[in-house]
N, C-alpha and C positions, 0 to 999 in steps of 0.2 A: 464845545462840542456836543453833538446830538448823542443821546444815550441809545446804545445798541438796542434792537428789540430781543434778540437772543444772546445770552452769553455762556458759553462753557467756562467755567473756573477750576482749575485743575481736575478736570474730569476725566476717570479711567473707569474701565469696563473688564472684570475678570470672570471668567468661567472655569471655578475650581483654581487648578494650576496654570491655565491658559489666559494670558492677557490679550484681550481682543483690542482693546483701545487703551494706548498708553497715556499718562497723564496729559492732557492737553487744555489749551486754552485758546477760544475761538470766539470771535463776535461778529454777528451777522446784523445787517443794518436794516433798518425799515426800508422796504420798497426796492431792494436789490435782488438780483438772479444770481442766486450762488451756486455752483456746482461742486459737489465732492466727487472726485474720481480715484481710480485706483484699480488695481488687479484683484481678482477674487480673494477675499480673506484679507483685505487690509484694513478692514475695521470702519469702511464707508456706512454700509447698512445699519452695523450696530450703534453708530453715531446717531444716524436718524430715528432709530427706533428708540433710543434713549430720549430724543427730542419729543418724540410722539407719546412718550410713556409707555411704551411696550417692553421695555427693559429698564431697570433700576441701576443707575450709576453705582459702581462699588465705592467711588469716593468721589468728592467735589461737588460743586452745586452748578445745576442749571437755572439760568433766569430767563422767564419771558416778560418783557416789558418791565424789568426791575424786579419782578416777584420770583423769589424760588420756588420752582415747580417739582423739585424731587419727589415729593410725597403726593402730589395731585395725581389723581387717576387718569388714564388717557381721555375719557369721554368727558372730563372737565377742563381740557387743556385748549380747546379750540384750535387744534393743529390737524385738521383732516389731512389723510394721506390718499394719494392716488396710487395703487399697488402695482407691481409687474404684472400680475394675474387680472389686474383691474377689480376684482372681488365684487362684481355686479350680482343682483339678486335674480336668479333664473326664472322666480316664480312672480316676480313684479314686471309689468310692462315698461317702456322707456320712462314715462313721465313718473310714475310710481316710484321708480329707482331714483329719480331726481328730487322728488317730494320727502324721499325717506328721512333725510336729516332732520328737514323742517319739521316734521311730524314728532320726531323724539324730541324736540325743543319746545313741543306744544303749540307750535303755529297753526293757527284755524285753518281749515279746509280750503276756504275760497283763496286767503292770502298765499298759501303755500302753492296752491294751483297756478296763481298769477305769477309769482315768482319763478316756479319751475317752467312755466311757458316762455317767459323772459329770457330765460337762459338756454332754453332748447332753441330758440329764436336765435340768440346771439352765437349759439354754436353751429348754427346752420342745419339742424336736425330736426326742426318742428314737424316735418313731414311724417317722422317716425315715432311720434309721441305714444300712439296706442300700439306700436309693435312688440313683440316679444324679443327678449335680447337675443335668443338664438336665430333670429331673423336677421340679424345686422351684421355689416362687414367689421373687420378689425378696427378700420379708422372710424367708423360710426361709434363703436362700443368705446373707444378711448375718448371720443366727445361726450358720450354720456358720464362716464366716470368724472371727466373734468366737471361737467355740470353740476354733478352730485356733491362736488367738493366745494365748488366756487358758490353754490346757490346759498350758502349760510353766509356769506360774505366774510371770510376769516382774515386776519392779519396777516396770516403765514399759511403757505400750503407746501405740505411735503410730498416728494415725487420719487418712487424708489423704481428705477429703471422702466418707467411706463412705456417707453418705444421699442423695448428688446423683442418684442414678438412680432412687429411689423416688419414688411418687406422694405427695401431701400428707398424707393420712391416715396412711399408712404411716409416713411420716417422723416426726408426731408421737408415734406408738406406740413406735418405735424410739429416739426420744430419752429417752423415760421408760425403756425397757430399759437403755440405756447408762449413764445416771444412776444407775439403782439397782445396776447391776453395779459401778460405781465405787465408790459408798458401801459396798456388801457387802464387797468384796474388798481396798478400800484401795490399790488399784493406782493409779498415777499414770497419768492419760490426757493426752496431748499431742493436741489435736484442731485441725485445720486444716480451715477452711472460709471461704466467702464469705457465707454466711447468717447475718444478724444474729439471727434467731429461733432457730437452732440454737444459736448461742455464747450468746446470754444466756440461753437457757432452762436450759443444762446445765452450763456453767462456773463455777468458784469465782472466777477471774480470767480477764480477756481482755487479749489482746495486739492492738493495731491497728497494722497496718504499711501504709506507703506508699512507693512508689518505692525499697525495700530498707532502709528504716529505722523503727524503732519510733516512731510518733506518740504513743502513750500505752497503759499499764498500770495496771489497775485491777479492781475487781469490777464486775459489769455495771451496779448501782446507781449507783457512781461515774462510769463513763463516760457513762450515760445522762442523768445529771442534771447533770454539771459537764465536759463536754468540754474538754480542755485547749487545743486548737489549732481554728482554723477549718476545717482539713480534717476533724476527727474529727465536728464537727458537722454538716458538709455530709454527710460518709459514712452516718452514723446516719439522717438525714433526719427525725428527730422534732423538731428544733426551728426555730422561725422565727428568722432572722438578721438583725438589722439592723446592717449595717458604718456606722460613724461617727467622730466625734471626741470625746474626752473633755473635759469642761469642768466648771464649777461652776454652779449655780442661784444665784439671790439670796441664798438663806438659807445658801449654802456648802455644801451638800449636793452630792456626785458625782452627775454627769449625763451622759448621751451624747447629742450632736446628729447626728440622722440624717436622711435625705432625707424620712422619714416622719414625723418630729415630734422633740421633745426629751423624753428619758424618764429618770426618776430611779433610782439604783443602789441596790442593797442596801448596808447599812453595811458589811460584811465587804469588799465590792468596792471601796467608797471608800478603803480604807487603801492599796491598791496602784495607785489611780487618779491618774495624773499628767495634769493639763490639757494639751491640746494633742496627745496622743498617741492616734495611730490605734487604734481596737479594733471589736470587733463584740459586740453584746448578743444573747445567745440566749435565748429562751424557749419551753419545751416548749409543743407544741400543746395538751396536755391541760391546761396551766394558763390557757389564755385564757378569758376570759367574753367572750359576745355579748350585746348589750343593742340594743334598739329606740330608746331614747333614753338620752343620756350620764347615767349616774349622778352623783349630785352628790359622792360622795366617792371618785369614780374619780382615782388619782394618774397611773398612765401609760393613755392610752388614744388610740386612732387611728381615724378613720373610714375604712370601707373597703366596696367594692362586690362582693356575692358574684357571683362567676364559676362556680361548678360544686360539685358534692358527689359523694361517694364513699362507697357503704354496704359493709361488711365486716363480717359477723355481728352481733353485737350493738353495733357502733360506727359512726359514720359520721363521715367527715372532710369538713369544708365549707372550699372554698377562696375566699379573698377578694383583693382587689387595693386598694392604696391610691391615692390620687391621684398618687403620685411612682412607681408603677409596680411597687410592692412586692408580691409576693405573699406572702399569711400563710394558715397552715393552722391549723384548729380541730377537734381530734378530741373529740367527746361522744357519751354513751350517746343511743340514741334516746329515752329518757325524758326527758333533760335538755334535748333539743331540741323536744319535743312541742308546747309553747306559742308557739314561735317562727314567726312567718309567712316561712319560708324560702323565697326564690325569686331565680333567677338574675336581675341587674341590680339588686337591691334594696340600698339601703345601710343598714349597720348600725355600731355602735359596738363595738370591741373592746377590752377593757382587761385587765389584768394588776397583780399586786402587784410593789413593787420586790424583794421577797424571792424572787419566782419567776424572776428574770431571772438570767442568769449572763454575767459579763464574760469575753471571750476577747480578750487583747491579740493584735495583729498581730505 
């Protein structure tokens, strides 16, 4: 098995009595796009700063290409970072900003100009080479910052919420630019963000952190479909969560008793289900069906009253509330909802297949 490019081995970071990052083990593979996400204060930026050499671990070892780097200063690590603020030099023009890192490495003037021009062309901003940074748009500055970091051809690039200051449309375009760059160059990207859409649209693997610890690591598909903890399910916000207690129905099948009803579990969940154990059933909002009348073949079903709706582009999210006060979201395309007489206050029947439920033990 190929040795990871980066290894965190029992790494923790404390600031006085406050633990920013609990002891963690994490491997980052060569050539992958890894996103670290979580809410403010979860430890994601501190993790990135320890890899960059801007913070020293309180304990544990960080390895880069198999070599411990705890004692290496940031300028000796070859781990350039694209900052949230971009940190471009206002007293240098565009091409001088891109050349700066090469100049610090002693690269000759002709060679660094050639490489800088090459990257400006690649980032489609060659026409702005002689402009001052203050004359550029947000997206153009973003491309300059990327060119400045990539011109040194590093093995790994660190990105700290680099798209947070951009408007929604420009964010989407820059996500495509970043993903294509990573694929073309094969450089390992480690990307810190609080945005689920950014992480899930670009990353090969996602790390979700909370209160300084890793809650789950996996592909976007794995995390979206099978959250490992209640926190992850809550954080993603794409699943309806039914807390309850595990039991068996009359036929011996695994089920969960919740305030909104008793629901059957998928067969694979039954293997680990212990009757009496507290757990939560999660069901993606896209997997739930809406009916005016209860279908005869429905296995898991609950009656709920419509309390609101929200339209976003081609989809709509309909909000319901059960008699037990459980809020349920259902997301559908406008075409799927066209024949339903949706109205706030009206009662509907919501159903899903056992295979569409995922069990999260407490």
